[in-house]
C-alpha positions in Angstrom: -124.3 -33.3 -15.9 -124.8 -30.7 -18.7 -124.5 -27.7 -16.4 -120.8 -27.0 -16.9 -121.1 -26.9 -20.7 -124.2 -24.7 -20.5 -122.4 -22.2 -18.3 -119.4 -22.3 -20.7 -121.7 -21.6 -23.7 -123.5 -18.7 -21.9 -120.2 -17.2 -20.8 -118.7 -17.3 -24.3 -121.8 -15.8 -25.7 -121.7 -12.8 -23.3 -117.9 -12.4 -23.1 -116.5 -14.0 -26.3 -112.8 -13.6 -25.2 -113.3 -14.8 -21.7 -112.1 -18.3 -22.4 -110.6 -17.9 -25.8 -108.0 -20.5 -26.9 -105.6 -20.1 -29.8 -107.5 -21.0 -33.0 -104.7 -23.1 -34.4 -104.4 -25.5 -31.4 -106.7 -28.5 -31.0 -108.2 -28.6 -27.5 -108.5 -32.0 -26.0 -112.0 -32.7 -24.6 -113.1 -36.1 -23.2 -115.1 -38.1 -25.7 -118.5 -38.9 -24.3 -119.8 -41.1 -27.2 -120.8 -44.6 -26.2 -118.1 -47.1 -27.2 -118.9 -49.2 -30.3 -117.1 -52.3 -31.4 -115.0 -51.4 -34.4 -116.2 -53.0 -37.6 -113.3 -51.9 -39.8 -115.5 -50.1 -42.4 -116.8 -46.6 -43.1 -119.1 -45.0 -45.6 -118.2 -42.3 -48.1 -121.3 -40.5 -49.5 -121.4 -37.3 -51.6 -123.4 -35.0 -53.8 -127.0 -35.9 -52.8 -128.5 -32.7 -54.3 -132.1 -33.1 -53.0 -134.6 -31.1 -55.0 -137.9 -30.1 -53.4 -139.4 -29.0 -56.7 -138.8 -32.3 -58.5 -142.0 -33.6 -60.2 -142.9 -37.0 -61.6 -143.3 -37.2 -65.4 -141.6 -33.9 -66.0 -139.2 -32.9 -68.7 -135.4 -32.8 -68.4 -135.4 -29.4 -70.0 -137.4 -28.0 -67.1 -134.9 -29.6 -64.6 -137.7 -32.1 -63.9 -139.8 -29.3 -62.4 -142.6 -29.0 -65.1 -144.6 -31.1 -67.4 -143.8 -29.0 -70.5 -142.7 -29.8 -73.1 -145.2 -32.7 -73.0 -143.6 -34.6 -75.9 -140.1 -34.5 -74.5 -138.6 -37.9 -73.8 -137.5 -39.4 -71.5 -139.7 -38.3 -68.6 -138.7 -38.0 -64.9 -139.3 -41.2 -62.9 -140.5 -41.7 -59.3 -137.0 -42.1 -58.0 -135.2 -39.8 -60.4 -134.0 -39.5 -64.0 -130.7 -41.2 -64.7 -128.0 -39.7 -67.0 -129.8 -36.3 -66.9 -129.5 -32.7 -65.7 -132.1 -33.3 -63.0 -131.4 -33.5 -59.3 -132.6 -36.0 -56.7 -136.2 -36.3 -55.6 -136.6 -36.8 -51.9 -137.8 -40.3 -52.7 -134.3 -41.1 -53.9 -132.4 -39.5 -51.0 -134.7 -41.2 -48.5 -134.4 -44.5 -50.3 -130.6 -44.3 -50.1 -130.4 -43.3 -46.5 -133.1 -45.7 -45.4 -131.2 -48.5 -47.1 -128.0 -47.5 -45.4 -129.8 -47.4 -42.1 -131.3 -50.9 -42.5 -128.3 -52.6 -44.2 -125.1 -50.9 -43.2 -125.3 -48.9 -39.9 -124.4 -52.1 -37.9 -121.4 -52.6 -40.2 -119.6 -49.2 -40.2 -117.6 -47.0 -37.8 -118.0 -43.5 -39.2 -119.3 -41.5 -42.2 -117.5 -39.1 -44.6 -120.1 -36.9 -46.2 -118.5 -34.6 -48.8 -121.1 -31.9 -49.5 -123.5 -30.6 -52.0 -126.7 -31.2 -50.1 -128.8 -28.6 -52.0 -130.1 -28.6 -55.5 -128.3 -27.1 -58.5 -129.3 -23.6 -59.7 -130.4 -25.1 -63.1 -133.9 -23.6 -63.5 -134.1 -19.9 -64.4 -137.8 -19.9 -63.8 -137.3 -21.2 -60.2 -134.0 -19.8 -59.0 -132.5 -21.0 -55.7 -132.6 -18.8 -52.6 -130.4 -18.7 -49.5 -133.3 -19.9 -47.3 -133.9 -22.9 -49.5 -130.2 -23.9 -49.5 -130.1 -23.8 -45.7 -133.4 -25.6 -45.5 -132.2 -28.4 -47.7 -129.0 -28.8 -45.7 -130.9 -28.8 -42.5 -133.2 -31.5 -43.7 -130.3 -33.7 -44.8 -128.4 -33.0 -41.6 -131.4 -34.1 -39.5 -131.7 -37.3 -41.6 -128.0 -38.1 -41.2 -128.4 -37.6 -37.4 -131.4 -40.0 -37.3 -129.7 -42.6 -39.4 -126.1 -42.5 -38.1 -125.5 -40.2 -35.2 -128.3 -41.6 -33.1 -126.4 -45.0 -33.2 -123.1 -43.5 -32.1 -121.7 -43.3 -35.7 -119.7 -40.1 -36.2 -120.5 -38.1 -39.3 -118.0 -35.7 -40.9 -119.8 -33.2 -43.3 -118.1 -30.8 -45.7 -119.3 -27.6 -47.4 -120.0 -28.0 -51.1 -119.9 -25.4 -53.9 -123.7 -25.7 -54.2 -124.3 -25.3 -50.5 -123.8 -21.6 -50.7 -125.5 -18.7 -52.5 -124.2 -17.6 -55.0 -122.9 -20.9 -56.2 -119.1 -21.2 -55.9 -118.8 -17.9 -54.0 -117.9 -17.7 -50.4 -116.4 -14.7 -48.7 -113.7 -14.9 -46.0 -115.2 -15.9 -42.6 -116.6 -15.5 -40.1 -119.7 -14.9 -42.2 -123.3 -15.9 -42.5 -122.4 -19.2 -44.2 -120.1 -20.3 -41.4 -122.6 -19.1 -38.8 -125.5 -21.0 -40.3 -123.6 -24.2 -40.8 -122.3 -24.0 -37.2 -126.0 -24.3 -36.3 -127.0 -26.9 -38.9 -124.1 -29.2 -38.1 -124.0 -28.5 -34.3 -124.4 -32.3 -33.7 -121.5 -33.2 -35.9 -118.8 -30.6 -35.0 -116.9 -31.2 -31.8 -117.5 -28.5 -29.2 -113.8 -27.6 -29.2 -113.9 -27.0 -33.0 -116.7 -24.4 -33.0 -114.4 -21.4 -32.9 -112.3 -22.6 -35.9 -115.4 -23.7 -37.8 -117.2 -20.3 -37.3 -114.1 -18.6 -38.7 -113.4 -20.8 -41.7 -115.9 -23.6 -42.2 -113.4 -26.4 -41.5 -112.6 -28.6 -38.5 -111.2 -31.9 -37.3 -112.8 -34.7 -35.3 -111.5 -38.0 -33.9 -113.6 -40.7 -35.5 -111.7 -43.3 -33.5 -110.6 -41.6 -30.2 -106.8 -41.3 -29.9 -106.3 -43.3 -33.1 -107.9 -41.9 -36.2 -109.1 -38.4 -37.1 -111.0 -37.0 -40.1 -110.4 -33.4 -41.2 -113.2 -31.7 -43.0 -111.7 -29.0 -45.3 -113.6 -26.0 -46.7 -112.5 -26.3 -50.4 -114.4 -23.2 -51.3 -111.3 -21.2 -50.2 -109.1 -23.3 -52.6 -111.6 -23.5 -55.5 -110.6 -21.3 -58.4 -114.2 -20.6 -59.3 -114.5 -18.6 -56.0 -113.6 -15.1 -57.1 -114.2 -13.7 -53.6 -110.8 -14.9 -52.3 -107.2 -14.4 -53.2 -106.3 -18.0 -53.8 -103.5 -18.6 -51.3 -101.4 -15.8 -52.8 -97.8 -15.5 -51.4 -97.5 -13.1 -48.5 -101.3 -12.8 -48.0 -101.3 -14.2 -44.5 -105.0 -13.3 -43.9 -106.2 -14.9 -47.1 -108.7 -17.6 -46.0 -107.0 -20.3 -48.1 -103.6 -19.6 -46.5 -105.2 -19.5 -43.0 -106.8 -22.8 -43.6 -103.6 -24.4 -44.8 -101.7 -22.9 -41.8 -104.3 -24.5 -39.6 -104.1 -27.8 -41.5 -100.3 -27.9 -41.0 -100.8 -27.4 -37.2 -103.4 -30.2 -37.1 -101.2 -32.6 -38.9 -98.3 -31.9 -36.7 -100.4 -32.4 -33.6 -102.0 -35.6 -34.7 -98.6 -36.9 -35.8 -97.1 -36.2 -32.4 -99.9 -38.2 -30.9 -99.2 -41.1 -33.2 -102.6 -40.8 -34.9 -103.7 -41.3 -38.5 -105.8 -38.9 -40.5 -108.3 -38.9 -43.4 -108.5 -35.6 -45.3 -111.9 -34.9 -46.8 -113.5 -32.1 -48.8 -115.9 -31.4 -51.6 -113.8 -30.1 -54.6 -110.8 -32.4 -55.3 -107.3 -31.0 -55.0 -106.1 -30.8 -58.6 -104.4 -28.2 -60.8 -107.7 -27.9 -62.7 -109.8 -27.2 -59.6 -107.6 -25.4 -57.1 -105.9 -22.0 -57.4 -102.3 -22.8 -58.3 -100.8 -21.5 -55.0 -103.4 -23.5 -53.0 -102.8 -26.6 -55.0 -99.0 -26.5 -54.5 -99.4 -25.8 -50.8 -101.9 -28.6 -50.4 -99.6 -31.0 -52.3 -96.6 -30.1 -50.2 -98.4 -30.6 -46.9 -99.9 -33.9 -48.2 -96.5 -35.3 -49.1 -94.7 -33.9 -46.0 -97.2 -35.7 -43.8 -97.5 -38.8 -45.9 -96.9 -41.1 -42.9 -99.8 -39.5 -41.1 -102.4 -39.2 -43.9 -104.3 -42.4 -44.7 -105.9 -40.9 -47.8 -107.8 -38.0 -49.5 -111.6 -38.4 -50.1 -113.5 -35.9 -52.3 -116.7 -35.5 -54.4 -118.0 -32.8 -56.7 -117.0 -34.2 -60.0 -119.5 -37.1 -60.0 -117.2 -39.3 -62.1 -115.5 -42.2 -60.3 -111.7 -41.9 -60.5 -108.4 -41.5 -58.7 -105.3 -39.4 -59.3 -102.0 -38.5 -57.7 -100.5 -35.6 -55.8 -96.9 -35.6 -57.0 -93.7 -34.1 -55.7 -92.8 -33.2 -59.3 -95.6 -30.6 -59.2 -93.7 -28.7 -56.5 -90.8 -28.2 -58.9 -92.6 -28.1 -62.2 -95.2 -25.6 -61.0 -98.5 -26.6 -62.7 -100.1 -23.4 -63.9 -103.1 -23.5 -66.3 -104.9 -21.0 -68.4 -107.9 -19.4 -66.9 -110.1 -20.9 -69.6 -109.2 -24.4 -68.5 -111.5 -24.2 -65.5 -114.2 -26.8 -65.7 -117.9 -26.4 -64.6 -118.4 -29.9 -63.3 -122.1 -29.1 -62.8 -122.4 -29.4 -66.6 -122.9 -33.1 -67.4 -122.2 -32.6 -71.0 -118.8 -30.8 -70.5 -116.2 -31.8 -73.0 -113.6 -31.7 -70.2 -115.7 -34.2 -68.2 -115.9 -36.5 -71.3 -112.1 -36.1 -71.7 -111.3 -37.0 -68.1 -110.6 -40.6 -68.9 -107.9 -39.7 -71.6 -106.4 -37.1 -69.3 -105.9 -39.6 -66.5 -104.4 -42.2 -68.8 -101.9 -39.6 -70.0 -101.0 -38.7 -66.4 -100.6 -42.4 -65.6 -98.3 -42.9 -68.6 -96.0 -40.2 -67.2 -95.3 -42.3 -64.1 -92.1 -44.4 -63.9 -92.7 -47.5 -65.8 -91.9 -50.1 -63.1 -92.1 -50.3 -59.3 -88.4 -50.4 -58.8 -88.0 -47.0 -60.5 -90.7 -45.2 -58.4 -90.1 -43.3 -55.2 -93.3 -43.8 -53.2 -92.3 -40.9 -50.9 -93.3 -38.6 -53.8 -97.0 -39.6 -54.2 -100.3 -39.1 -52.5 -103.6 -40.7 -53.7 -106.8 -38.8 -54.2 -110.1 -40.8 -54.4 -113.1 -39.1 -56.0 -116.4 -40.9 -55.4 -119.4 -40.7 -57.7 -122.6 -39.1 -56.5 -126.0 -40.0 -55.1 -127.7 -37.6 -57.5 -128.3 -39.3 -60.9 -126.8 -36.2 -62.7 -125.2 -37.2 -65.0 -124.9 -40.9 -64.1 -126.4 -43.2 -61.5 -126.8 -43.0 -57.7 -123.9 -44.6 -55.8 -122.0 -44.8 -52.5 -118.8 -46.4 -51.2 -118.0 -48.7 -48.3 -114.3 -48.6 -47.4 -112.7 -51.4 -45.3 -109.6 -50.8 -43.2 -107.3 -52.8 -41.0 -108.3 -53.0 -37.3 -105.6 -55.5 -36.4 -101.8 -55.5 -36.3 -99.2 -53.2 -34.9 -99.5 -49.4 -34.6 -97.2 -47.2 -36.5 -95.0 -45.0 -34.3 -93.8 -42.0 -36.2 -90.0 -41.5 -36.3 -88.5 -38.6 -34.4 -85.0 -39.2 -35.8 -83.8 -36.8 -38.4 -81.9 -39.5 -40.3 -85.2 -41.3 -41.0 -86.7 -38.3 -42.7 -85.9 -36.6 -46.0 -85.5 -32.8 -46.3 -87.2 -31.3 -49.3 -87.9 -27.8 -50.4 -90.5 -26.5 -52.9 -88.6 -25.9 -56.1 -90.5 -23.0 -57.5 -90.9 -20.7 -54.6 -90.1 -17.3 -55.9 -93.3 -15.3 -56.2 -95.5 -18.3 -56.5 -96.4 -19.8 -53.1 -96.6 -18.4 -49.6 -93.3 -18.0 -47.8 -94.5 -20.3 -45.1 -94.3 -23.2 -47.6 -91.0 -22.2 -49.1 -88.8 -23.1 -46.2 -87.1 -26.5 -46.4 -89.2 -28.9 -44.3 -88.7 -32.4 -43.0 -90.8 -34.8 -45.0 -92.4 -37.5 -42.8 -92.6 -40.5 -45.1 -91.8 -44.1 -44.2 -92.3 -47.5 -45.9 -93.8 -48.9 -42.6 -96.5 -46.2 -42.3 -100.2 -47.2 -42.9 -100.3 -45.3 -46.1 -97.5 -47.4 -47.5 -97.9 -50.9 -46.0 -100.7 -53.0 -44.6 -100.9 -52.6 -40.9 -103.2 -51.1 -38.3 -105.6 -48.4 -39.8 -104.4 -49.1 -43.4 -107.3 -48.8 -46.0 -107.8 -52.2 -47.5 -110.3 -51.5 -50.3 -113.8 -50.4 -51.1 -117.0 -51.7 -52.5 -119.1 -49.4 -54.7 -122.9 -49.8 -54.8 -125.2 -48.3 -57.3 -128.8 -48.1 -58.5 -129.2 -49.7 -62.0 -132.6 -49.7 -63.8 -133.5 -46.4 -62.1 -135.7 -45.4 -65.0 -137.8 -48.6 -64.7 -138.6 -48.1 -61.0 -141.9 -46.8 -59.8 -143.8 -46.3 -56.5 -144.7 -50.0 -56.3 -141.4 -51.3 -57.6 -138.5 -49.4 -56.0 -135.0 -49.8 -57.3 -132.4 -51.9 -55.4 -128.8 -51.0 -54.6 -126.4 -53.5 -56.1 -122.7 -54.1 -55.9 -121.1 -52.4 -58.9 -117.5 -53.4 -58.3 -114.8 -54.0 -55.6 -111.1 -53.1 -55.5 -110.2 -56.3 -53.6 -108.9 -59.5 -55.2 -111.6 -62.1 -55.0 -109.4 -64.2 -52.8 -109.2 -61.4 -50.3 -113.0 -61.4 -49.6 -112.8 -64.5 -47.4 -110.4 -64.1 -44.5 -111.4 -66.8 -42.0 -108.4 -68.5 -40.4 -107.8 -71.2 -37.8 -106.4 -68.8 -35.3 -108.6 -65.8 -35.8 -112.3 -65.0 -35.8 -113.8 -64.8 -39.2 -113.8 -61.3 -40.7 -114.6 -60.2 -44.2 -113.8 -56.7 -45.5 -117.3 -56.7 -47.0 -119.9 -58.8 -45.1 -121.0 -61.8 -47.2 -124.6 -60.8 -47.2 -123.7 -57.7 -49.1 -121.9 -59.7 -51.9 -123.6 -61.3 -54.9 -123.9 -65.1 -54.7 -121.0 -65.5 -57.1 -118.6 -63.9 -54.7 -119.8 -65.6 -51.5 -118.1 -68.8 -52.4 -114.6 -69.1 -50.9 -113.4 -71.0 -53.9 -114.2 -68.2 -56.3 -111.0 -67.0 -58.0 -112.1 -64.2 -60.4 -115.0 -61.9 -61.1 -115.8 -59.1 -63.5 -116.8 -57.2 -60.4 -113.3 -57.4 -59.0 -111.0 -56.4 -61.9 -108.4 -54.4 -60.0 -107.2 -57.0 -57.6 -105.7 -54.5 -55.1 -104.4 -56.2 -52.0 -104.9 -52.8 -50.2 -105.2 -49.1 -50.9 -101.7 -48.1 -50.1 -99.6 -45.8 -52.3 -97.7 -48.7 -53.9 -101.0 -50.5 -54.8 -102.5 -47.4 -56.5 -99.4 -46.6 -58.4 -99.2 -50.2 -59.6 -102.8 -50.0 -60.8 -102.0 -46.7 -62.6 -99.0 -48.3 -64.3 -101.1 -51.3 -65.4 -103.7 -48.9 -66.9 -101.0 -46.9 -68.6 -99.4 -49.9 -70.3 -102.7 -50.8 -72.0 -101.7 -54.5 -72.1 -104.8 -55.4 -70.0 -107.5 -54.1 -72.4 -110.3 -55.4 -70.2 -108.9 -53.5 -67.3 -109.0 -50.2 -69.2 -112.6 -50.9 -70.3 -113.6 -51.6 -66.8 -112.0 -48.5 -65.5 -113.8 -46.3 -68.1 -117.1 -48.1 -67.5 -116.9 -47.4 -63.8 -115.9 -43.8 -64.3 -119.0 -43.0 -66.4 -121.4 -45.5 -64.9 -121.9 -47.3 -68.2 -124.3 -50.1 -67.3 -123.8 -53.4 -69.0 -126.6 -54.9 -71.0 -128.2 -57.9 -69.4 
């Protein structure tokens, strides 16, 4: 049964252009994965940073690689050093993935894995090498295959800024990076996406066939720390950032025509502080133009738990920053990192004050998850729940149901492809705006407290840190439907398993779902400051400030 594919691979290797297809067009290939019953949940995991040189009882100054200085405190633990500059020992990454294997693989439908699967280059006496980076990524990929792919759970990986050598620098493809990751991730990348991936390091995959897709973006071509690319400059049609955004536009058009929904994922979040200005504006324009097709944006890199908005206003008030404003998020003591909380509150304060004054067409929501590596906080991962019932959204094809917008600051700033007036596909009945089939409902975040107290004989245990759901939304059994809970009861603390529970410090947001209106409502509540406990909780989660017993 594998003969036709083998012949095709051999033919392409000998005569590359024999069966070439246009790089921009998705090629439909029958899905051969065994069908699994949908659970209505998926995992987002990011920034594992395994370190093969990590040593027990080492100093933070040495990146936890050496005993000296002997009098330095604290010392590295068996499962890692929390709130430090050190990366993850394999004991931590194995503990995390083994826990997910045992406790969650029967409860999720797919995995979004947003990069940085090699250690930081934070030890001058033991610098990273290209071979080590690829070795670590290969080790982590094989573990992800064993835990998830072997059970029929699709995994969508992304390239991180520490997954390449030199850090942050990636030349236009095809290159050695895209070639190597094509091999490392062969089990994850659909066969029909190999050509595109080998060129640019990005691809799309249907995580729920004919219904939901995930797009893995290569944010290295948007990241303003990558000085090897032009940054989506206008008129530079061969710039790798522009090529990727051209490809993304075609992907979104194709999935929308099929009535599918899409998750966008990548490593470096799409903000004016992280992306080249032209890349940021083009990404924002595409995100809002296809708002009725995009379920959400999932990213890592920054290690701090938060969310922010892509706004139509940024297309008119072009957000340019000084070059010095770029932030090295690998520095856990960065002043910009510490000021993120205040920056976000200021952005939230600039939103319209009430729901009736806000145009939801003009917003997209970016979710940034904290990391597995305890640098600089505590290990964590997220389980998202989404709606697997209800009616399917059918995109409108009538012009009168769509708004025509143009980017306001086009002259000399963004590529001419984006400057044309385009139909914006936004609708209040789409899954990103109202609760229906495929709408994200909420997430539960788990973390490892007391990591410094754990040892070989007393491993740490993942615990629920918080939920976005209202407590009343955790128990959804009805007379006319089978019992279903967004988070299985066995994964909730005892205080939340009781159907009569009405409040909990672990559920301060009370979001009925993760639609654009729900996120803007939370941002408005945070901006007002009337709910002081809510602000404190938001900041606590952002910086993983563990409460005292």
